[in-house]
Structure formats: C-alpha cells, structure tokens
C-alpha positions in Angstrom: -1.1 11.7 -21.6 1.9 11.0 -24.0 4.3 13.0 -21.9 3.3 10.9 -18.8 3.7 7.3 -20.7 6.9 8.9 -22.0 8.5 9.7 -18.4 7.6 6.5 -16.9 8.5 4.3 -20.1 11.7 6.1 -19.7 12.1 5.6 -15.9 11.3 1.7 -16.3 14.1 1.5 -18.9 16.7 3.5 -17.0 15.9 1.4 -13.6 16.6 -2.0 -16.2 19.8 -0.6 -17.8 21.1 0.2 -14.1 20.1 -3.4 -13.3 21.8 -4.9 -16.5 24.7 -3.1 -15.9 25.4 -4.1 -12.3 24.3 -7.6 -12.9 25.9 -11.0 -11.6 26.7 -14.0 -13.7 24.1 -16.2 -14.4 25.7 -19.0 -12.2 27.2 -16.8 -9.3 27.5 -18.1 -6.0 25.3 -17.8 -3.1 27.8 -14.7 -1.5 27.7 -13.0 -5.0 24.3 -13.1 -6.1 22.6 -12.7 -2.8 25.3 -10.6 -0.7 27.2 -8.6 -3.3 30.6 -10.7 -2.0 29.9 -8.7 1.2 31.8 -5.4 0.2 29.0 -2.6 0.3 30.4 0.8 1.2 28.7 3.4 3.4 26.8 5.2 0.5 25.6 2.1 -1.3 24.9 0.2 2.1 23.3 3.3 3.1 21.4 3.9 -0.2 20.1 0.2 -0.4 19.1 0.0 3.2 17.3 3.4 3.4 15.4 2.4 -0.1 14.4 -1.4 1.2 12.9 0.1 4.0 11.4 3.2 2.7 8.7 1.3 0.7 5.4 2.1 -0.7 4.2 2.3 3.0 6.2 5.3 3.1 5.0 7.2 0.1 1.8 6.1 -0.3 1.0 4.7 3.4 2.4 7.5 5.2 0.8 10.4 3.0 -2.5 8.6 3.4 -1.9 8.6 7.1 -1.0 12.2 7.0 -4.1 12.9 5.3 -6.4 10.9 8.1 -4.3 11.9 11.2 -2.0 14.8 10.6 1.4 15.5 12.3 0.4 13.1 14.9 1.9 10.4 12.8 5.2 12.6 11.9 7.0 11.5 15.3 6.0 7.7 15.0 7.9 7.6 11.4 10.4 10.3 11.8 12.0 9.8 15.4 10.7 6.2 15.7 11.7 4.7 12.6 15.1 7.2 13.3 15.6 5.4 16.8 15.5 1.9 15.8 19.1 2.9 14.3 20.3 1.9 17.5 19.6 -1.9 16.7 22.2 -1.6 14.1 24.7 -1.2 16.7 23.1 -4.0 19.3 22.3 -6.4 16.5 24.0 -5.6 13.0 27.6 -5.6 14.5 27.2 -9.0 16.0 25.3 -10.6 12.9 28.3 -9.1 10.2 31.0 -10.8 12.6 28.9 -14.5 13.0 27.9 -13.9 9.0 31.7 -13.1 7.9 33.1 -15.8 10.3 30.5 -18.7 9.5 30.0 -17.5 5.9 26.3 -17.0 6.5 23.9 -15.7 3.6 20.9 -15.7 5.4 18.8 -14.9 8.4 17.8 -18.3 9.5 21.5 -19.3 8.7 22.5 -17.5 11.6 19.6 -18.9 13.9 21.2 -22.4 13.0 24.4 -21.4 13.5 23.7 -20.0 17.0 21.4 -22.5 18.1 22.3 -25.8 16.5 18.8 -26.6 15.8 17.6 -26.9 12.0 13.9 -27.1 13.4 14.4 -24.0 14.7 15.6 -22.6 11.8 13.0 -24.0 9.5 10.4 -22.0 11.9 12.2 -18.8 12.0 12.4 -18.9 7.8 8.9 -20.0 7.4 8.0 -17.0 9.8 9.9 -14.6 7.7 8.2 -15.8 4.5 4.5 -16.0 5.7 5.0 -12.4 7.6 6.7 -10.7 4.5 4.5 -12.0 1.7 1.6 -9.5 2.9 4.2 -6.7 3.1 5.5 -7.5 -0.4 1.8 -7.1 -1.6 1.7 -3.5 -0.4 4.3 -2.7 -3.0 2.1 -3.8 -6.3 -1.1 -2.5 -4.7 0.6 0.9 -4.6 1.9 0.8 -8.2 -1.7 0.1 -9.1 -3.0 3.0 -7.2 -0.2 5.2 -8.7 -1.0 4.2 -12.5 -4.4 3.9 -12.2 -4.1 8.1 -11.0 -1.5 9.0 -13.2 -2.6 7.3 -16.9 -5.9 5.7 -16.3 -4.4 2.3 -16.4 -6.6 -0.2 -14.5 -5.4 -0.9 -10.9 -4.6 -4.8 -11.5 -2.7 -3.9 -15.0 -0.5 -1.4 -13.2 0.4 -4.2 -10.4 1.3 -6.5 -13.3 3.3 -4.3 -14.9 5.7 -3.1 -12.2 6.0 -6.5 -10.6 7.3 -7.6 -14.0 10.0 -5.0 -14.5 11.2 -5.7 -10.5 11.3 -9.3 -11.3 13.1 -8.6 -14.7 16.2 -7.1 -12.9 15.9 -8.8 -9.7 16.4 -12.5 -11.4 19.1 -11.5 -13.5 21.1 -9.2 -11.4 20.8 -10.7 -8.0 22.1 -8.0 -4.9 24.6 -6.0 -7.0 21.8 -4.9 -9.0 19.5 -4.1 -6.5 21.9 -2.1 -4.2 22.5 0.0 -7.5 19.4 0.5 -8.3 18.2 1.0 -4.7 21.1 3.8 -4.6 19.4 5.4 -7.9 15.6 4.9 -6.7 15.8 6.1 -3.4 17.8 9.3 -4.5 15.1 9.5 -6.8 12.4 8.8 -4.7 13.7 11.7 -1.9 14.4 14.6 -4.6 10.3 14.0 -5.9 9.2 13.9 -2.9 10.8 17.1 -2.1 9.7 18.5 -5.4 6.4 17.4 -4.6 6.0 19.1 -1.6 7.4 22.2 -3.2 4.7 22.2 -5.8 2.0 21.9 -3.6 3.0 24.8 -1.5 3.6 26.9 -4.4 0.2 26.0 -5.5 -1.4 27.2 -2.3 0.4 30.5 -1.9 3.3 29.1 0.7 3.5 26.4 3.4 2.5 28.8 5.9 -0.7 29.9 4.3 -1.6 26.4 3.4 -1.1 25.1 6.6 -3.2 27.9 8.0 -5.8 26.8 5.9 -6.2 23.4 6.5 -6.0 24.4 10.4 -8.6 26.3 10.5 -11.1 23.4 8.8 -9.1 20.4 10.6 -7.4 21.8 13.7 -7.4 18.1 14.8 -4.7 17.2 12.1 -2.3 19.3 14.1 -2.5 17.8 17.4 -2.7 14.6 19.1 -4.3 12.0 18.8 -4.7 13.2 15.7 -7.4 13.2 12.9 -9.2 10.2 13.6 -8.5 10.4 17.3 -6.7 7.2 16.8 -3.0 8.0 18.4 -3.7 7.9 22.1 -0.4 7.6 24.6 -0.8 3.8 24.8 -1.2 3.5 20.7 2.0 5.7 20.3 4.2 3.8 22.8 3.0 0.6 20.7 4.1 2.0 17.4 7.6 3.6 18.8 8.3 0.2 20.3 6.9 -1.8 17.0 9.3 -0.1 14.8 12.5 -1.0 16.9 11.5 -4.8 17.2 10.2 -5.4 13.9 12.6 -3.4 11.5 15.6 -4.9 12.2 13.8 -8.5 11.4 12.7 -7.3 8.3 14.4 -10.3 6.1 15.8 -7.7 3.2 17.2 -5.4 6.4 18.7 -8.1 8.3 20.6 -9.5 5.4 21.7 -6.3 4.6 23.9 -6.7 7.9 26.0 -9.5 6.6 26.9 -6.9 2.9 28.6 -4.6 4.9 32.5 -3.7 4.4 33.0 -3.8 8.2 31.4 -2.6 11.6 32.6 1.1 10.7 30.1 1.0 8.1 27.2 -0.1 10.0 28.2 2.7 12.6 28.5 5.1 9.8 24.9 4.4 8.6 23.4 4.4 12.2 24.7 7.9 12.6 23.1 9.0 9.5 19.7 7.0 9.7 17.9 9.2 12.2 18.3 12.5 10.0 17.4 10.4 6.9 14.2 9.4 8.5 13.5 12.7 10.0 13.6 14.3 6.4 12.2 11.7 4.3 8.8 11.2 6.5 8.3 14.7 7.0 7.6 14.9 3.2 4.9 12.9 2.3 3.0 13.7 5.8 3.0 17.2 4.7 1.5 16.6 1.3 -1.2 14.2 2.9 -2.1 16.9 5.4 -2.1 19.7 2.7 -3.8 17.6 0.3 -6.9 18.0 2.1 -7.3 21.4 0.6 -8.3 19.9 -2.8 -9.3 16.4 -1.9 -11.5 17.0 1.4 -13.4 14.2 1.5 -11.6 10.6 0.9 -12.2 8.1 3.7 -10.3 4.8 4.6 -7.8 3.0 1.9 -8.8 5.9 -0.5 -6.7 8.4 1.3 -3.5 6.2 0.2 -4.4 7.8 -2.8 -3.9 11.3 -2.0 -0.8 11.7 -3.3 -0.9 10.8 -7.0 -4.2 12.5 -7.0 -3.2 15.9 -5.8 0.0 16.0 -7.9 -2.3 14.9 -11.4 -4.5 17.8 -10.4 -1.9 20.7 -9.6 1.1 20.2 -12.2 1.8 19.8 -15.6 2.0 16.2 -17.1 5.7 16.0 -16.9 6.0 16.9 -13.3 3.3 14.6 -12.3 4.6 11.4 -13.9 8.1 12.4 -12.4 6.5 12.6 -8.8 4.5 9.4 -9.2 7.6 7.7 -10.6 9.2 8.4 -7.5 6.5 6.5 -5.5 7.4 3.7 -7.7 11.1 3.9 -7.0 10.0 3.8 -3.3 7.9 0.4 -3.7 10.3 -1.0 -6.6 13.3 -0.8 -3.9 11.7 -2.4 -1.2 10.1 -5.1 -3.4 13.4 -6.4 -5.3 14.6 -6.6 -1.7 11.9 -8.7 -0.6 11.9 -11.1 -3.6 15.9 -11.6 -3.4 16.3 -12.2 0.1 13.0 -14.6 0.3 14.6 -16.5 -2.4 17.7 -16.7 -0.6 15.8 -18.1 2.7 13.8 -20.6 0.1 17.2 -21.8 -1.6 19.4 -22.3 1.4 16.7 -22.8 4.7 13.5 -24.4 3.1 14.3 -26.6 0.5 17.0 -28.7 2.1 14.8 -28.8 5.3 12.3 -30.5 2.9 14.5 -32.7 1.4 16.1 -30.9 -1.4 19.6 -30.5 -2.4 21.6 -27.4 -1.0 22.0 -25.1 -3.5 25.6 -24.2 -4.7 24.1 -21.8 -7.2 21.1 -19.2 -7.0 19.0 -20.9 -9.9 16.4 -22.3 -7.7 15.9 -18.8 -5.6 15.6 -17.2 -9.1 12.6 -19.8 -9.5 11.1 -18.8 -6.2 11.2 -15.2 -7.1 8.5 -15.7 -9.8 6.6 -17.7 -7.1 6.6 -15.0 -4.4 5.7 -12.0 -7.3 2.7 -14.0 -8.0 1.8 -14.5 -4.3 1.8 -11.0 -4.0 0.0 -10.3 -6.9 -2.9 -12.4 -5.7 -2.9 -10.4 -2.1 -2.7 -6.9 -4.2 -5.7 -7.9 -6.5 -8.4 -7.1 -3.6 -6.6 -5.1 -1.0 -8.6 -6.0 2.5 -7.5 -2.7 4.2 -5.3 0.1 4.1 -1.5 0.3 3.7 -1.1 1.2 7.0 -3.3 -1.6 8.6 -2.0 -4.4 6.5 1.6 -3.1 7.5 0.9 -3.0 11.2 -0.1 -6.6 11.2 2.8 -8.3 9.6 5.0 -6.2 11.4 4.1 -7.7 14.6 4.2 -11.1 13.5 7.9 -10.3 12.2 8.6 -8.8 15.5 8.0 -12.0 17.5 11.6 -13.2 16.0 13.4 -10.3 17.8 13.8 -12.3 21.3 15.5 -15.4 19.3 18.0 -13.3 17.3 18.7 -11.1 20.4 19.6 -13.6 23.2 21.0 -15.8 20.7 23.8 -13.3 19.7 24.4 -12.3 23.8 23.7 -15.1 25.8 26.5 -17.5 26.8 24.2 -20.5 26.6 21.5 -20.7 24.3 18.4 -23.4 24.0 16.4 -24.4 20.9 13.3 -25.0 22.7 13.0 -21.6 24.9 13.3 -19.9 21.0 10.9 -22.5 19.8 8.2 -21.8 22.4 8.7 -17.8 22.4 8.0 -17.8 18.7 5.2 -20.2 18.8 3.4 -18.2 22.0 4.3 -14.6 20.0 2.7 -15.7 16.9 -0.1 -17.7 18.7 -1.0 -14.4 20.8 -0.9 -12.3 17.5 -3.6 -14.7 15.7 -5.8 -14.4 19.0 -5.5 -10.8 18.6 -6.4 -10.7 15.2 -9.3 -13.0 15.2 -10.6 -10.3 18.2 -10.5 -13.3 20.7 -8.7 -10.7 23.3 -8.7 -7.2 23.2 -5.6 -5.1 23.2 -6.9 -2.2 25.5 -5.2 0.9 25.2 -2.4 -0.6 23.3 -1.6 -1.9 20.0 -1.3 -5.8 20.0 2.6 -5.9 19.5 2.7 -4.7 23.4 1.2 -8.0 24.8 2.8 -10.1 22.0 6.2 -9.1 22.8 5.6 -9.4 26.3 5.0 -13.2 25.9 7.5 -13.6 23.5 10.0 -12.5 26.2 8.3 -14.0 28.8 8.2 -17.3 27.2 11.7 -17.4 26.2 13.3 -15.8 29.4 11.3 -18.3 31.2 12.0 -21.4 29.5 15.7 -20.4 29.2 15.8 -19.8 33.2 14.2 -23.0 33.8 16.8 -25.1 31.8 19.2 -23.5 33.7 17.3 -23.8 36.7 17.2 -27.5 36.3 20.8 -28.2 35.3 21.8 -26.2 38.3 23.3 -23.2 36.4 20.9 -20.3 36.8 23.5 -17.5 35.9 23.2 -15.2 32.9 26.0 -13.0 31.8 24.3 -9.2 30.8 25.5 -8.3 27.4 28.1 -5.3 27.6 26.4 -2.3 26.6 23.6 -3.1 29.3 26.4 -1.6 31.4 27.3 1.4 29.5 25.9 4.6 30.2 24.9 5.8 26.6 22.7 2.9 26.7 20.8 4.4 29.4 21.1 8.3 27.9 19.4 6.5 24.8 16.8 4.9 27.1 16.1 8.4 28.7 15.6 10.1 25.2 13.3 7.0 24.0 11.1 8.0 27.3 10.9 11.7 26.8 9.4 10.6 23.3 6.6 9.5 25.5 6.0 13.7 25.7 2.1 13.3 27.3 2.3 17.0 28.6 2.1 18.4 24.9 -1.0 15.9 23.9 -4.0 17.6 22.5 -1.7 20.8 22.2 -1.8 22.4 18.6 0.6 25.5 18.8 2.7 27.2 18.7 3.3 27.3 15.4 6.7 27.8 13.6 6.1 28.4 9.8 3.1 26.5 10.0 4.6 23.4 11.7 3.4 22.6 15.4 6.5 23.6 17.9 5.8 20.1 19.5 6.9 18.5 15.8 10.3 20.6 16.3 10.7 18.8 19.7 11.0 15.4 18.0 13.5 16.6 15.7 15.6 18.0 18.3 15.5 14.4 20.3 16.4 12.7 17.0 19.4 15.1 16.8 20.2 14.4 20.0 20.3 10.6 19.9 22.6 11.1 16.8 24.8 13.0 19.2 24.8 10.4 22.0 25.3 7.3 19.2 28.6 9.2 18.3 30.1 9.1 21.9 28.9 5.1 21.9 30.5 4.5 18.7 33.6 6.3 20.2 33.7 4.6 23.3 33.4 1.2 22.0 36.1 1.6 19.6 38.3 3.0 22.2 
C-alpha cells in the first residue's frame, strides 16, 4: 500500500510542478491565459488535442465497453474517431483564420462574429456549458473508481482529491500549463496503457493464447453485433456519424483550433490523428476483452472498473499504481481543458450577456472554474448510468451545434433565426428521445436529431432567401474536390455489412475484420495527404 500511495503522490506532484513551471501571470490577458498567445506548435498542440479528447471515457469507458461488447467497439472508436480528423480541415482552418483576424477567444465569439447576433451567441454558449458539465462529471467518476480499486480510498473522496489537484494548476496556469501537462499526461497515458496490455498478455501466456481462451467462452466478443448484441448496423452507423459531428463541437477541442501557429500545424495534426486513434483505442479495448478471464461476472457500469481491477490483481503494487496513474492522466488532461474552456465562455459570453462587464483579465473565469468543479462533483456523487451511456447523450446535445458552425463558415449570407431554430429544434428532439416520447428505431437518436437540425436550418435559410428573391447558395470548394468524395467512399466502406456476425479468420488472436478498419484508416490518411497538397498547390 505504501508503494501505491508513493507512486500516486509522486505523479500528482510532478503534474503540479509542470503546471507551475508553465504557468501564466495572474493578471494575464485572455489570449495568453486561454489560448497560450496562439503559438502552439505541432507537438504540443497534437499532445493537448489528443489528451483533451481522450478522457476517462477512453481509458475506463472504452475498456468497459470492450469488456461488455468486445472488438465490436474498436472500429467505432479507432476508425470513427480518427475519421473525425477530416473536420480539422473542413472547420479547423476556417476557425483559425476567423479567430486570428478578429481576435476571437471562445467558440461562441466565432458565432457572434459570423452571425452578428448576441442572442444566438448566448444560446450557443449555454448549450456548450449545459452539455459539457455531464461529460466533465465523467472524469471525477473515473478517478473515484480507480483510487477505490487501487488503494481502497472511498469513491467520492477519490473524486474530490483529483478534482482539487486539477483545479490547482488550472487556476494558476491557464492554457500554457494545461497544454504542457496534457502533453506529458497524454504520453504517459499511452505508454502505461501499452504496459498494462503487455502485463495482461504476459500473465495469460501471450495475446493469442489469451484471446483463444476468451473466444472459447465468449465468442460473441469477436464478432458483431458484439457481446450484448448492441451494435447492429444502424447503431454502428449512428456512432460513426456521432463522432464526426460532436467531436469538433467539444468546447475544449473547438478552442484548440484558435491556438495553432497556422493552418500547416492543423494539417499535420489531421494526418497524424487516425494513426493515434487506431493505436490508442486498441489498447483499452483489448484489456477489457482479456479481463474477462479473471473477472467474468461484471455487469453494467461495474465493467467500467475492469482496468483497475485486473491490474491490481495481476501486477505488483508499483506497476498497478503506475497504470492507474495513466488512467488518471487521461481524465485529468480532459477535465483541465473542459474547465479552462468553459470558464472562458462564462467570462466572455455569458457574463456580458447577463449585464456583467466584459472582462479584460481572466479573474472571473478562474472563479467559474471552482463552480464547474463543484457541479461536476455533484453529478459524479451518484452516477446514473455507465460512462458510455452518459457520454452518448451529452455528445448528441453538442452535435446539434455543428450545422450552425459549418454553414456560418461557408455560406455567403447567414441568418441568426435559421441557426436559433436549428439549435432549439435539435435539442427539443433530443429531449423527446431522452424522455422516450419517441423511439429512435434501429438507430441512435443522433441520426434523427441531426436530420432535424440540418433540415430546420436549411429550410429556414432557404425560406428567407426565397422571400428576398435571391435563392442561390454558393457551394463550399471542398464539395467539388474529388478527394472529398474519396473520403466519403471510405466512410461508406466502413459500413461493412458483409462481415457482420463473422468471427474469424484470426491473425495473432485478432479478427481479420478488425485489420480491415486499420487499413481503412491508413487509406484515409493517404487521401488526406493528397487533399492537403492539392489545397496548398
């Protein structure tokens, strides 16, 4: 126990030290505190984007999903999240340009700049905060699970401890501290997830042998629709689209677009992202699958604890503590970014709209960090569902904002009323599905919610233009690019219905259909290389 506690204390002190070294001045400008002066290069920006996006959901939620559903969940995350990188090019470049031109700091400021509507900007900000707080609560939830399994610390005390550490360096350091701690924690997370899989495989006599043992007892984990029969083709398609629409609308990821040194930095990150996603998501999903051998009877949200449970059982105290620290790194690197971004939205978008003074310093945002931390802890106190279930609902609420940003960046003329109606209709549809007033049928609610959101926006936009007698809409240039259609074909090929219910053949214990998605991700990267070169030329 002493070894475990020593490792965790050492890790927490190291994170605080990095945050202190990279801190900003207390009375720093918003651009310095929230955007690190817009000077993040490829390595640091990639590190903070990856660590920001790969949260407790990645380490604990994904390993739990691997335990429950098997390899059926891998392409959804490995390929699906990697395919989302295309949005870095479609949206990220434009967001960076507008941010640099107009000195924008927050996502709602871009909306106000594009539409000229404070009311729409306030609504956009409110939706971002409301739907990010449950996602923020996932981080202390996972911390509580980890510390309870590792050192016996009561669940909620673990939530409090990790939240307090994150608040300390976020309050003092701003984005520069968050970005450098993210780079460290993201690297640490990857290396220790790899170590956890190696430990597990060694304990069970090799990956192929362990995989064969699991396959003999739970063959459904090696085919689709997966261990719970959940991943039908409709649900599969829904998750793939969900990541593309929701991920760039995560406020902490959206704000990162402003911080890049330039478009070339964003292009490099886009090209590296599919590879990172493929490798990172394979690790916890494999841990979840192989963890069935020693913990065969976990159900529901209890499966989200499989990583700390299995590592505590099979490894020594030192490695168990190190691997759990990797999980803590993932959740801390997401929560600090969420706190920082939402505090900037409060400071610059919510407070002025409510009659407060527009802030020239970041002091008000620091106080809001404390409020958000308490809100996250309140939701984490008695979690209502699994990490994946909570995440899916909140992600859909954020995806509703996608059409407002996309059309605002590319349409020659935009109308605030179209965006407002689109957001209200989309969130209203989500509430109807959440309350079970409407059945989503074979899909997840996101499919119908996004059809409503896009449909309402385009209908309102077209009606206004028709009334003005100018029903013409210029198509974005990338819609005429052959490489865009090549990428669309890759996405369609990801709906590999012909391989459903197929387990083998196997290569080193992994179904060959899993390798198909690794190849799709590699092909996607190749096409995006040509896309970037074409645009530069």
